[in-house]
Structure formats: C-alpha cells, structure tokens
C-alpha positions as CSV (number, residue, x, y, z in Angstrom):
1,M,-1.9,14.5,-30.8
2,W,-5.1,13.6,-32.7
3,L,-5.3,10.2,-30.5
4,L,-4.8,11.8,-27.1
5,D,-7.4,14.3,-28.2
6,K,-9.6,12.0,-29.2
7,F,-9.5,10.6,-25.5
8,L,-9.5,13.7,-23.8
9,G,-12.8,14.5,-25.4
10,K,-14.0,11.7,-24.3
11,A,-12.6,11.7,-21.0
12,I,-13.3,14.8,-19.2
13,T,-17.0,15.7,-18.5
14,V,-16.4,17.6,-15.8
15,G,-14.0,20.8,-15.3
16,K,-11.7,22.4,-17.6
17,L,-8.7,20.6,-18.5
18,V,-6.2,22.6,-20.9
19,V,-3.0,21.1,-22.9
20,H,-0.8,23.1,-24.5
21,D,1.5,20.5,-26.7
22,H,5.1,21.2,-27.6
23,D,4.3,22.7,-30.9
24,G,2.6,25.8,-29.2
25,K,-1.0,24.2,-30.0
26,V,-3.7,24.9,-27.1
27,Y,-6.5,22.2,-26.7
28,E,-9.4,22.8,-24.2
29,Y,-11.3,19.8,-22.6
30,G,-14.9,19.8,-20.4
31,P,-17.5,21.9,-20.2
32,G,-16.0,24.6,-17.7
33,A,-13.8,25.3,-14.7
34,E,-17.2,26.1,-12.7
35,T,-16.4,23.1,-10.3
36,M,-12.8,23.6,-9.6
37,D,-12.0,26.3,-6.6
38,K,-8.3,27.0,-8.8
39,G,-9.5,27.5,-12.2
40,P,-8.6,25.3,-15.4
41,M,-6.0,22.9,-15.3
42,H,-3.1,23.5,-17.4
43,I,-0.4,21.2,-18.2
44,R,2.2,21.3,-21.0
45,L,4.0,18.7,-23.1
46,T,7.0,19.5,-23.6
47,N,8.4,16.7,-26.4
48,P,7.0,16.1,-29.2
49,K,6.7,12.3,-28.5
50,A,4.3,12.8,-25.3
51,S,0.8,13.1,-26.4
52,A,1.1,9.4,-28.6
53,H,3.2,7.8,-25.4
54,I,0.5,9.2,-23.2
55,A,-2.3,7.8,-25.7
56,R,-1.5,4.2,-26.0
57,Y,-1.8,3.3,-22.6
58,P,-2.4,6.4,-20.3
59,Q,-2.1,4.4,-17.0
60,V,1.7,3.7,-18.0
61,G,2.6,7.0,-20.7
62,A,1.4,9.4,-18.3
63,G,3.7,8.0,-15.4
64,E,6.8,8.0,-17.7
65,A,6.0,10.9,-19.6
66,Y,5.8,13.1,-16.1
67,M,9.2,10.9,-14.8
68,W,10.6,12.0,-18.3
69,G,9.7,15.6,-17.9
70,W,7.6,15.4,-21.1
71,L,4.7,16.2,-19.2
72,E,4.5,19.1,-16.8
73,V,1.5,20.8,-14.5
74,D,1.2,24.1,-14.1
75,E,0.8,26.0,-11.0
76,P,-1.6,26.4,-8.4
77,Y,-2.0,22.4,-9.6
78,D,0.7,19.7,-9.4
79,I,0.4,16.0,-10.5
80,R,-1.4,15.0,-7.4
81,D,-4.4,17.1,-8.7
82,M,-3.9,16.0,-12.6
83,V,-4.1,12.4,-11.7
84,L,-7.4,12.5,-9.4
85,F,-8.9,15.1,-11.6
86,V,-8.6,12.7,-15.3
87,T,-9.7,9.5,-12.7
88,M,-12.5,11.6,-11.2
89,N,-13.7,12.2,-14.7
90,A,-12.9,8.2,-15.9
91,K,-14.5,7.0,-12.9
92,G,-18.2,7.7,-14.3
93,R,-16.6,5.3,-17.2
94,K,-15.5,3.0,-15.0
95,S,-11.7,3.7,-15.7
96,A,-12.2,2.0,-19.5
97,S,-10.2,5.0,-21.3
98,L,-7.8,4.3,-18.8
99,K,-6.6,0.8,-19.6
100,P,-4.8,-0.7,-22.7
101,K,-6.8,-0.3,-26.0
102,G,-7.7,-3.4,-28.0
103,P,-8.0,-6.8,-27.4
104,W,-4.4,-7.8,-28.3
105,R,-3.2,-5.5,-26.2
106,K,-5.1,-6.2,-23.0
107,F,-4.6,-10.0,-23.7
108,A,-0.7,-9.2,-23.8
109,Q,-1.0,-7.0,-20.3
110,K,-2.9,-9.5,-18.7
111,T,-0.2,-12.9,-20.2
112,L,2.8,-10.6,-19.0
113,A,1.4,-9.8,-15.6
114,R,0.3,-13.5,-14.9
115,I,4.2,-14.4,-16.2
116,D,5.6,-11.7,-13.4
117,S,3.3,-13.2,-10.9
118,V,5.1,-16.2,-10.3
119,N,7.7,-15.2,-7.1
120,L,10.2,-18.2,-6.9
121,K,12.3,-18.1,-3.6
122,G,15.1,-16.0,-5.9
123,K,12.7,-13.8,-7.7
124,A,10.8,-13.1,-4.4
125,R,14.2,-11.4,-3.0
126,K,15.1,-9.8,-5.7
127,N,11.5,-8.4,-6.0
128,A,11.6,-7.2,-2.3
129,E,15.2,-5.6,-2.2
130,H,13.8,-3.6,-5.5
131,T,10.8,-2.2,-3.4
132,Y,12.4,-2.2,0.1
133,N,15.4,-1.9,0.0
134,L,16.1,2.1,-0.7
135,T,17.9,4.5,1.1
136,R,16.6,4.2,5.1
137,R,16.4,8.4,4.8
138,L,13.9,8.4,2.0
139,Y,11.3,6.2,4.0
140,E,12.3,8.0,7.1
141,L,11.0,11.2,5.2
142,F,7.7,10.2,4.0
143,L,6.5,7.4,6.6
144,D,5.3,8.0,10.3
145,E,7.3,8.0,13.2
146,D,7.6,3.8,13.5
147,R,7.7,3.3,9.6
148,Q,4.3,1.8,8.8
149,Y,4.5,1.0,5.3
150,T,0.6,0.5,5.0
151,M,-2.3,1.9,5.5
152,A,-3.6,3.7,8.7
153,Y,-7.0,3.3,10.1
154,Y,-8.9,7.1,10.0
155,R,-11.2,6.7,12.8
156,D,-13.0,9.9,12.1
157,A,-14.1,9.9,8.6
158,D,-12.2,13.7,8.2
159,P,-8.9,13.2,7.9
160,T,-7.6,16.4,8.8
161,K,-8.4,15.5,12.6
162,T,-6.6,12.7,12.4
163,S,-2.4,12.7,12.5
164,L,-0.1,10.0,10.6
165,E,0.9,8.7,13.5
166,Q,-2.0,8.5,15.6
167,A,-4.0,6.5,12.7
168,Q,-1.1,3.9,12.4
169,V,-1.3,3.4,16.0
170,D,-4.7,2.8,15.8
171,K,-4.1,0.8,13.0
172,K,-1.9,-1.8,15.1
173,A,-4.5,-1.7,17.7
174,H,-7.4,-2.6,15.4
175,M,-5.2,-5.6,14.0
176,A,-4.0,-6.5,17.2
177,A,-7.8,-7.0,18.4
178,K,-8.7,-8.9,15.7
179,M,-6.1,-11.3,16.3
180,Y,-7.2,-11.6,20.0
181,M,-4.3,-11.3,21.7
182,Q,-5.7,-11.0,24.7
183,K,-5.6,-14.7,24.8
184,A,-2.0,-14.2,25.7
185,R,-2.8,-13.7,29.3
186,E,-4.8,-16.4,30.2
187,M,-1.3,-18.9,29.2
188,D,1.2,-20.2,31.1
189,R,3.9,-19.3,28.5
190,P,4.7,-16.3,26.2
191,M,2.5,-16.5,23.1
192,R,4.6,-17.4,19.8
193,V,4.1,-14.9,16.7
194,L,5.0,-15.1,13.1
195,D,5.2,-11.9,11.7
196,I,5.4,-12.3,7.6
197,G,6.9,-9.6,5.8
198,C,7.8,-7.4,9.1
199,G,9.0,-4.3,7.2
200,W,10.6,-2.2,9.9
201,G,9.3,-4.2,12.5
202,G,7.0,-1.8,13.7
203,F,4.2,-4.3,14.3
204,A,6.3,-7.3,15.8
205,L,7.7,-4.5,18.6
206,Y,4.2,-3.3,19.3
207,L,2.7,-7.1,20.0
208,N,6.0,-7.8,22.3
209,K,5.4,-4.3,23.9
210,H,1.5,-4.9,25.1
211,Y,1.4,-9.0,25.4
212,G,4.7,-9.9,26.0
213,C,4.6,-12.5,23.7
214,E,7.6,-14.2,21.1
215,V,7.6,-12.6,17.5
216,L,9.8,-14.0,14.9
217,G,9.5,-11.2,12.2
218,V,10.3,-12.7,8.2
219,A,11.1,-10.7,5.4
220,L,13.4,-10.3,2.2
221,A,15.1,-7.1,2.5
222,P,18.3,-7.2,3.9
223,D,18.1,-3.4,5.1
224,Q,14.9,-3.6,6.5
225,I,16.2,-6.6,8.3
226,A,18.9,-4.9,9.9
227,F,17.1,-1.8,11.1
228,C,14.5,-4.0,12.9
229,K,17.4,-5.8,14.4
230,E,18.9,-2.6,15.3
231,R,15.3,-1.6,16.9
232,A,14.8,-4.8,19.1
233,K,18.5,-4.4,20.8
234,Q,17.8,-0.8,21.5
235,L,14.7,-1.6,23.4
236,G,16.3,-4.3,25.2
237,V,13.6,-7.0,23.4
238,D,16.0,-8.7,21.2
239,D,16.1,-12.0,23.3
240,K,11.9,-11.8,22.8
241,V,11.6,-10.4,19.2
242,K,13.7,-11.8,16.6
243,F,13.8,-10.9,12.7
244,K,15.0,-13.2,9.7
245,L,16.2,-12.6,6.8
246,M,14.5,-15.4,5.0
247,D,11.1,-16.2,3.2
248,Y,8.1,-17.6,4.9
249,R,8.3,-20.8,3.2
250,D,11.6,-21.5,4.8
251,V,10.0,-21.3,8.4
252,E,9.8,-24.0,10.7
253,G,8.0,-24.8,13.8
254,T,4.4,-23.9,15.3
255,F,3.0,-20.5,16.2
256,D,-0.1,-19.0,17.9
257,R,-1.2,-16.3,15.9
258,I,0.2,-15.3,12.5
259,S,0.3,-12.2,10.9
260,S,1.0,-11.0,7.0
261,V,0.7,-7.0,6.5
262,G,1.1,-6.0,3.5
263,L,2.1,-9.3,2.4
264,L,-0.5,-11.0,0.3
265,E,0.3,-8.2,-2.6
266,H,3.8,-10.1,-3.3
267,V,2.8,-13.4,-2.9
268,G,1.5,-13.8,-6.6
269,T,-1.4,-15.8,-7.4
270,P,0.4,-18.9,-8.4
271,H,1.7,-19.3,-4.8
272,Y,-1.5,-18.7,-3.2
273,P,-1.9,-22.6,-2.4
274,Q,1.4,-22.7,-1.3
275,F,1.1,-19.5,1.1
276,Y,-2.1,-20.9,3.0
277,E,-0.8,-24.6,2.7
278,H,2.5,-23.8,4.6
279,T,1.1,-21.1,7.1
280,H,-1.8,-23.7,8.0
281,K,0.9,-26.1,8.7
282,L,2.8,-23.4,10.8
283,L,-0.2,-22.7,13.2
284,A,-1.2,-24.0,15.9
285,D,-4.5,-25.6,16.3
286,D,-6.4,-23.2,18.1
287,G,-4.6,-20.5,16.9
288,V,-5.7,-17.5,14.9
289,M,-4.0,-15.9,11.3
290,F,-4.6,-12.4,10.5
291,S,-4.0,-10.8,7.4
292,H,-3.9,-7.0,6.1
293,C,-3.8,-6.9,2.1
294,C,-4.8,-4.3,-0.3
295,G,-7.4,-5.6,-2.5
296,R,-10.2,-5.1,-5.6
297,A,-13.6,-4.7,-4.6
298,N,-14.8,-6.0,-7.8
299,G,-12.9,-9.4,-8.7
300,P,-9.6,-10.4,-10.7
301,G,-7.8,-8.1,-12.6
302,F,-4.1,-7.5,-13.2
303,T,-1.3,-5.4,-12.2
304,D,-0.8,-2.6,-14.6
305,A,2.7,-2.6,-17.0
306,W,3.9,1.1,-14.7
307,T,3.4,-0.5,-11.5
308,R,5.2,-3.9,-12.3
309,K,8.1,-2.3,-14.1
310,Y,9.1,0.5,-11.7
311,I,7.5,0.0,-8.2
312,F,5.9,-3.6,-7.3
313,P,8.0,-6.0,-9.6
314,G,5.9,-9.4,-8.9
315,G,2.9,-7.5,-6.7
316,Y,-0.8,-7.9,-7.5
317,I,-3.4,-7.0,-5.9
318,P,-5.9,-10.0,-5.1
319,A,-9.8,-10.1,-5.2
320,L,-11.4,-11.1,-1.8
321,S,-12.6,-14.5,-4.1
322,E,-9.2,-15.6,-5.2
323,L,-8.3,-15.0,-1.0
324,V,-11.2,-16.9,0.0
325,T,-11.2,-19.7,-1.7
326,Q,-7.9,-20.7,-1.7
327,S,-7.8,-20.6,2.3
328,E,-11.0,-23.1,1.9
329,K,-8.6,-25.9,0.1
330,F,-6.3,-25.8,3.2
331,G,-8.5,-26.2,6.1
332,F,-9.0,-22.1,7.1
333,Q,-12.3,-21.2,8.3
334,I,-12.6,-17.5,7.5
335,M,-14.1,-15.3,10.7
336,D,-14.3,-12.1,10.2
337,V,-13.6,-9.8,7.1
338,E,-13.7,-6.1,7.1
339,A,-13.2,-4.1,3.5
340,M,-11.3,-1.2,4.5
341,R,-12.5,1.4,2.0
342,F,-11.0,4.8,1.6
343,H,-8.3,4.7,4.7
344,Y,-5.1,4.5,2.1
345,S,-6.2,6.7,0.1
346,Y,-6.0,9.3,3.1
347,T,-2.9,7.6,3.9
348,L,-1.4,7.9,0.4
349,E,-2.3,11.5,0.2
350,E,-0.2,12.3,3.7
351,W,2.8,10.3,2.2
352,Y,2.4,13.0,-0.6
353,K,2.6,15.8,1.2
354,R,5.5,14.7,2.9
355,T,7.3,13.4,-0.1
356,V,7.1,17.0,-1.3
357,M,7.9,18.4,1.6
358,H,11.7,16.6,1.1
359,K,11.7,17.5,-2.5
360,D,15.4,18.6,-2.2
361,E,16.6,16.0,0.0
362,I,15.1,13.1,-2.0
363,V,16.4,14.9,-5.3
364,E,20.0,15.0,-4.0
365,M,19.8,11.1,-2.3
366,Y,18.2,10.3,-6.1
367,D,17.7,12.5,-9.1
368,E,14.4,14.8,-10.3
369,Q,13.4,11.6,-12.1
370,F,13.2,9.1,-8.8
371,Y,11.4,11.8,-7.5
372,R,8.8,12.4,-10.1
373,M,8.3,8.7,-9.8
374,W,7.4,8.3,-6.7
375,L,5.4,11.1,-6.9
376,F,3.5,9.7,-9.8
377,Y,3.3,6.4,-7.7
378,L,2.0,7.8,-4.3
379,A,-0.9,10.3,-6.5
380,G,-1.5,7.0,-8.6
381,A,-2.1,4.7,-5.7
382,E,-4.3,7.5,-4.0
383,Q,-7.0,7.6,-6.8
384,S,-7.1,3.7,-6.9
385,F,-8.3,3.8,-3.6
386,R,-10.1,7.2,-3.6
387,H,-11.8,7.1,-7.1
388,G,-10.9,3.6,-8.2
389,N,-12.0,-0.1,-6.8
390,L,-9.2,-0.5,-4.0
391,V,-9.6,-1.6,-0.9
392,N,-7.8,-3.0,1.7
393,W,-9.0,-6.6,3.1
394,Q,-8.3,-7.4,6.3
395,I,-9.4,-11.1,7.2
396,Q,-9.2,-13.4,10.3
397,Y,-8.3,-17.2,9.5
398,V,-8.4,-20.1,11.8
399,K,-8.5,-24.1,11.8
400,Q,-11.3,-24.6,15.0
401,R,-14.2,-21.4,15.3
402,D,-13.7,-21.7,19.1
403,A,-10.2,-20.4,18.7
404,I,-11.9,-16.6,18.9
405,P,-15.3,-15.8,21.4
406,M,-18.6,-16.0,20.1
407,T,-19.2,-12.3,19.3
408,G,-17.3,-10.0,18.1
409,E,-17.0,-7.3,21.3
410,Y,-13.9,-8.6,22.3
411,V,-12.4,-6.7,18.9
412,F,-13.8,-3.3,19.7
413,E,-13.0,-3.6,23.7
414,E,-9.5,-4.3,23.2
415,S,-8.8,-2.0,20.4
416,A,-10.3,0.8,22.8
417,R,-8.1,-0.4,25.4
418,L,-5.0,-0.7,23.5
419,R,-5.4,2.9,22.6
420,A,-5.5,4.2,25.5
421,A,-3.0,2.8,26.8
422,D,-0.5,4.5,24.2
423,T,1.0,7.4,23.7
424,V,0.9,8.9,20.4
425,P,4.3,10.0,19.1
426,Q,4.9,13.5,17.2
427,W,7.1,13.2,13.6
428,H,10.3,14.4,14.5
429,L,10.0,16.1,11.1
430,D,7.0,17.8,11.0
431,P,7.6,21.5,10.6
432,A,5.9,22.5,13.4
433,L,8.2,21.3,16.0
434,K,11.6,23.2,13.9
435,V,9.2,26.1,14.5
436,A,8.7,25.7,18.3
437,A,12.2,24.8,18.3
438,E,13.1,27.7,16.7
C-alpha cells in the first residue's frame, strides 16, 4: 500500500478521500470534505494486489482493478465520481501523477502506442469490429435516438437544459452548415457526398433528407453497415443513400463533399499522409471536406494502454498540428477550425447515466466485468474532456478558396434554418415516457 499511499498523498489536495485496504487498515487523503456535498468519498480495495496494481500506472491499474472487482466505491458516490474527483485533483499537476513512471516505462508506452497505430487494411477492419460490432442493443441503450456515437453539440452552457437528442440534432445541423451543403440547391444534378466512417448512418440520412443528395457511406464494422442499409430501405431512400462495407482507401470516384465524423481517431498517425492524399484525389476541385474528431489541445501524445487494450485498439487522438501539416502537404487548404470544448464531457455524462439506467440488461447481455469496463471507459473519457486537454476538432478543407462564401454568415444562417426545420425525436427508452404511458 505504501506506493499508492505515496501517490494519493501527493495527488489529493482538495476534498477528502478515504481508502479502506483489504486488510482493514484505513488511509485518509486531502484537507477535508467541506467542498464535497455528499461528504468524504470512501473506496475499498478488496484484493491484496489492488494497491500495487493501481499505483504502478493509475490510468490502467485503476480501470482494471474496478473491472475485476478489486476496487469498490461506497455510496452515495460511484466510479464516475471517483474518476472525476481524482483527475480534478491531478489537474493542477497537469496529470503527471496519472502517467507511467520513469523514462523507460514512458518510452515503452510511447513505442507500443506507435506500433499499435499502424492500421493496415486487415488490422483496421479487425479494430473496427472490436469497437463497433458489439450487440446492437448495447448502443441502443445509451446513445441518442439516432445512434450518434460522437460528441453532441450543446448550444446552452447549462447541459441540463438540452436533451441528448436535441444536442445531436444541433450537431448535425452545425456540421452540414460547415460543409456548405446549401450549394446543392444551385446544382443541376444531385450533390454527391462521401461519408467516411458512417457509423449507424444517421448523418448520411440527414444530409439526404435535407438536400436530396446522393450519399455513399463506408465503414468497416459489418453490423453497422447492415443496420445502415436497413434504415435506408425503411425510409425508401436506399437508391440515393448507399452503404458499403469497405475501407475508405478502396473508394473510387469524385465527390462534391466528403465528411469524416469520428474517423480520424482510427486512422493512425502513420496513415495520415495516405488519408489526405486519397481524399484529395476523391474531392472535386470545387468541393469541401469536413472532419470532426476528438483532439489534443496541447500537442502530440500517445494513447494510454488501457484504452488501446479494451476500447479503441489502434486508436489515436490527434493534435491539430498533426492534421494541419499533413493535409497541407497534399494540397488541402484549411478554411475553418473550431475547438469544441466541454461538449463531449456533457455527452459522455449522459451516456454514463443511460448506461447505469440499464445495468441489469447490460450485465445479462455480457457480464458484470464488461459493464464495469464500460462505466470506467465513459467516466475516464469524460474526465479527459472536462479536466484534461481533449477537445473536438472541426476542420473545413478545400482545394480552392472560392469553394465557400467569403464570410462565415452562411454557417450560422444554414444551421439555424436546419434546426428550425427539424423535429427533435424523443428517446424511446426515456423513463418519463414509460411513466406517462402507465
């Protein structure tokens, strides 16, 4: 326990954390619980190996200890409270206490992360299936009604005033406006759009609904593509909105617009040149490409071992500098960059709440360890956007500067028009709807 005791003694400078070790000994950290509405936070280590496992590399060890039942959090707190509490304290030390200790361990983690980021076609498909080919029902239980598995856009700084469904509709309007989709109304043919990493098809179907464009969505998870095709057929637009199980590197043709939402995190830094070279080839000369991805606001880094192992194998969250320098090499000009701060923390908080709401069903589908892993993933991701240095980058690329209007009013005008034209769906699993029905 001495190593964990040393770590927590330095890390906890606000509030009060009480650790009950497996042998009955109790350790207290922090000046006091005056700032904590629910009193001191108590956690219990149930295995003799727990403290050493956590102390060696807290970002990995704490997650595994919680998954395996070696770490328990006493009510009224839960694992999300613990993660946010510890990282809020570590924030003042720039999270150094949470990272691997020693130069050799840091070097090893960086090296392994770089190797893992090599995503050749076969590995890329395997990684996509690991991440996105889980049971359909799982995603239905915690995502919004349109199954958007990326950051929602909260236009009100108070997230309690905006439903997840509203924030996701607003996100799609914001993205479509940045793609200058209204140009479709001036064309004498349907606009052609490529949606790389199309997820469950929501954005592709949205663009077709509002602009009558022809969309090709591509992704590497078989069940995602099957679900997308079912949605398009149900809506009667499968002749206009097509989905294919294929690597973006195999796409051919010319497209007026290209979107990649939540895709660049899975490309891998060694493949950025290939991504920009191929998309530049696919984009029409007067076209617009738009990307939305998680990003680092403090320069390049590496993906932590726990995330690589359990959630996003082969994944890497890029710094803006990595995207800009590579895109410029292949002829792209960047017309707009927006750092979306905090929006993802609000999104992840809501995903966490919906996951907890459906604990029994998720445990029955998988098991208790999977459920705990999923909670730790969501809580850990939330803290990175709330207390850490992660943001979302929204970047607009063109080949020719006259591909978009000279001033930015078109983005605000079009997003407002789209929001007014849409009806926000209700989440069909909302407990309030069940109560009303009864």
